[in-house]
C-alpha positions as CSV (number, residue, x, y, z in Angstrom):
1,M,15.4,93.0,10.2
2,A,16.1,95.3,7.3
3,Y,18.5,97.3,9.4
4,Q,20.1,97.5,12.8
5,A,18.9,100.2,15.3
6,G,21.5,102.8,16.0
7,G,23.7,101.4,13.1
8,P,24.3,102.6,9.6
9,R,21.6,103.5,7.0
10,P,19.0,100.7,6.7
11,Q,20.0,98.1,4.1
12,P,17.3,97.0,1.6
13,R,16.5,93.4,1.0
14,P,16.0,91.5,-1.2
15,V,18.3,93.5,-3.4
16,P,17.2,94.2,-7.0
17,E,19.6,93.4,-9.8
18,S,19.7,96.9,-11.3
19,L,22.4,99.2,-9.8
20,E,20.1,102.2,-10.3
21,A,17.3,100.4,-8.4
22,Q,19.7,99.6,-5.6
23,A,20.8,103.2,-5.3
24,Y,17.2,104.3,-5.3
25,L,16.4,101.9,-2.4
26,Q,19.4,103.1,-0.5
27,D,18.2,106.7,-0.7
28,Y,14.6,105.7,0.0
29,A,15.9,103.9,3.1
30,A,17.3,107.2,4.4
31,L,13.9,108.9,3.7
32,L,12.1,106.1,5.5
33,E,14.3,106.5,8.6
34,A,13.5,110.2,8.8
35,V,9.8,109.3,9.3
36,S,8.7,109.3,13.0
37,F,5.9,106.8,12.5
38,P,6.3,103.1,11.8
39,S,6.8,102.7,8.1
40,V,7.6,99.6,6.0
41,V,8.2,98.6,2.4
42,V,7.1,95.1,1.3
43,D,6.9,93.1,-1.9
44,H,3.9,91.2,-3.1
45,R,4.6,88.3,-0.6
46,W,4.8,90.9,2.2
47,D,8.5,90.2,2.6
48,V,10.0,93.2,4.3
49,V,12.3,95.1,1.9
50,L,12.8,98.2,4.2
51,A,11.6,99.2,7.6
52,N,12.4,102.2,9.8
53,G,13.4,102.5,13.4
54,A,9.9,103.4,14.5
55,F,8.7,100.1,13.0
56,Q,11.3,98.2,15.0
57,T,10.3,100.0,18.2
58,L,6.6,99.1,17.7
59,F,7.5,95.4,17.7
60,R,10.5,95.4,20.0
61,E,8.9,93.2,22.7
62,I,7.9,90.5,20.2
63,G,9.5,87.1,21.0
64,P,11.5,85.1,18.5
65,H,9.8,82.9,15.9
66,P,11.4,80.8,13.2
67,T,9.3,82.1,10.3
68,A,6.9,84.9,11.4
69,M,9.0,87.9,12.6
70,P,7.5,91.3,11.7
71,G,10.7,92.5,10.1
72,D,11.0,89.4,7.8
73,N,7.5,88.9,6.5
74,F,4.6,91.0,7.9
75,L,1.9,88.7,6.6
76,R,3.4,85.7,8.3
77,F,3.7,87.7,11.5
78,V,0.0,88.7,11.5
79,L,-1.2,85.2,10.7
80,F,1.2,83.0,12.6
81,H,3.1,84.7,15.4
82,P,1.4,83.9,18.8
83,D,2.4,87.4,20.1
84,A,0.9,89.3,17.2
85,G,-2.2,90.3,19.2
86,S,0.0,91.8,21.9
87,V,0.7,94.7,19.5
88,L,-2.0,94.4,16.8
89,A,-5.1,95.0,19.0
90,E,-8.5,93.4,18.0
91,H,-6.2,91.1,16.0
92,E,-8.8,89.0,14.3
93,S,-11.1,91.5,12.9
94,S,-8.8,94.5,12.4
95,W,-5.6,92.8,11.2
96,C,-5.9,89.1,10.5
97,L,-9.0,89.1,8.3
98,P,-7.9,92.1,6.2
99,M,-4.5,90.6,5.7
100,L,-6.1,87.3,4.6
101,A,-8.2,89.1,2.1
102,H,-5.1,90.8,0.6
103,F,-3.3,87.4,0.6
104,A,-6.2,85.8,-1.3
105,A,-6.0,88.6,-3.9
106,A,-2.3,88.1,-4.2
107,V,-2.8,84.4,-4.8
108,E,-5.2,85.2,-7.6
109,R,-2.6,87.5,-9.2
110,H,0.5,85.4,-8.6
111,G,-0.9,81.9,-8.2
112,H,2.4,80.1,-9.1
113,D,4.6,82.2,-6.8
114,H,6.6,79.8,-4.6
115,G,6.6,82.1,-1.6
116,L,2.8,82.6,-1.7
117,Q,2.2,78.9,-2.1
118,A,4.4,78.2,0.9
119,I,2.2,80.6,3.0
120,L,-0.9,78.9,1.6
121,R,0.4,75.5,2.7
122,D,1.2,76.9,6.2
123,I,-2.4,78.3,6.4
124,A,-3.7,74.8,5.5
125,Q,-1.7,73.2,8.3
126,D,-3.0,75.7,10.9
127,P,-6.6,74.8,11.9
128,I,-7.4,78.3,13.1
129,M,-6.0,80.1,10.0
130,D,-7.4,77.4,7.6
131,A,-10.9,77.9,9.0
132,A,-10.5,81.7,8.8
133,Y,-9.3,81.6,5.2
134,R,-11.8,79.1,3.9
135,H,-14.9,79.9,5.9
136,G,-14.4,83.0,8.1
137,L,-13.1,85.3,5.4
138,P,-16.0,85.1,2.9
139,H,-18.5,85.4,5.8
140,W,-16.6,88.5,7.1
141,I,-16.4,90.2,3.8
142,R,-20.1,89.7,3.2
143,S,-20.8,91.2,6.7
144,V,-18.6,94.3,6.6
145,G,-18.4,94.9,2.8
146,P,-15.4,94.9,0.4
147,D,-14.1,98.3,1.5
148,A,-13.2,97.0,4.9
149,V,-10.3,94.9,3.5
150,E,-8.5,98.0,2.2
151,H,-5.4,99.0,4.1
152,D,-5.0,102.6,2.9
153,G,-7.1,104.9,5.1
154,A,-8.1,102.2,7.6
155,V,-8.0,103.1,11.3
156,R,-6.9,100.1,13.4
157,P,-6.0,99.7,17.1
158,L,-2.5,99.1,18.4
159,L,-0.9,98.3,21.7
160,H,2.3,100.3,21.6
161,P,5.1,99.1,24.0
162,D,6.0,102.8,24.6
163,P,3.8,104.0,27.4
164,R,3.6,107.4,25.8
165,W,1.4,105.8,23.2
166,G,0.0,102.8,25.0
167,R,-3.3,101.6,23.7
168,T,-3.9,103.8,20.6
169,D,-5.1,103.8,17.1
170,C,-3.2,104.2,13.8
171,R,-4.3,105.2,10.4
172,I,-2.7,103.1,7.7
173,V,-1.5,105.3,4.8
174,G,-0.4,103.7,1.6
175,E,2.1,105.9,-0.1
176,T,3.9,104.1,-2.9
177,P,5.8,106.2,-5.4
178,K,5.9,105.0,-9.0
179,T,9.5,103.8,-8.8
180,L,8.7,101.6,-5.9
181,A,5.6,100.3,-7.6
182,D,7.5,99.5,-10.7
183,M,9.8,97.3,-8.6
184,G,6.8,95.4,-7.3
185,Y,7.0,97.0,-3.8
186,S,4.5,99.0,-1.7
187,R,4.9,101.2,1.3
188,L,2.6,101.5,4.3
189,T,2.9,103.9,7.2
190,L,1.1,103.6,10.5
191,V,0.2,107.1,11.6
192,L,-0.1,106.9,15.4
193,R,-2.7,108.8,17.4
194,E,-2.5,109.8,21.0
195,A,-3.2,107.0,23.6
196,R,-6.9,106.5,24.1
197,R,-6.8,104.2,27.2
198,P,-4.6,103.9,30.3
199,T,-1.4,101.8,29.9
200,A,-2.8,99.3,32.5
201,V,-5.5,98.3,30.0
202,R,-2.8,97.8,27.4
203,R,-0.9,95.4,29.6
204,A,-4.0,93.4,30.3
205,G,-4.5,92.8,26.6
206,R,-1.1,91.3,25.8
207,A,-2.2,87.7,25.4
208,R,-0.8,85.1,23.1
209,R,-3.1,83.4,20.5
210,T,-4.6,80.4,22.3
211,A,-8.2,80.3,21.1
212,G,-9.4,77.1,19.5
213,H,-11.0,78.9,16.6
214,L,-11.6,82.5,15.4
215,S,-14.8,84.0,16.7
216,V,-15.8,84.9,13.1
217,V,-16.0,81.2,12.3
218,P,-18.9,79.4,14.0
219,S,-17.7,76.6,16.2
220,A,-18.5,73.0,15.3
221,D,-20.8,72.7,18.3
222,A,-22.9,75.8,17.3
């Protein structure tokens, strides 16, 4: 993670070379920690640069994974962690496909980036994600329209481990100041809403990803 809960001020990573940029991120980390909603700063690969305590709390029950932890790379978490759907409700349509759309746009802009190419190779090696990326994503965008892939302003369902929130929704707010943008970073905050269903429903939905294909992709037998 980008910090330790209950410890000192969150430490940014990866660290930019400029001392002035490092100092800015140190202060921005303090600002981030003062926000009560989950908030995260990522680079163009979705590597987590900063994350606050509320972000860690949201994903506190996620099991270990060698490459797809939410505090390391949020894109990899959404795509590859088998427990992602236990927090990101309606995982396929509300989270996975929009993230794949952003990933596709990032590949177009930074096609030679080694980190993005590594993610692309991992997608190709995962039959579910490969089918979603090559077949499901274009079909989905045609069905819902290009605006559906935008994060800022989107309202998406969550399964919060804190029963005070339970099954709820969040509005994703993109709030990236110029200094962060100049560093190649962006910030997203998940503004939580009051729980909309009983906690028992939330527990029933905490399933690992086991489906043979995504529902947006027609099966071979169809």
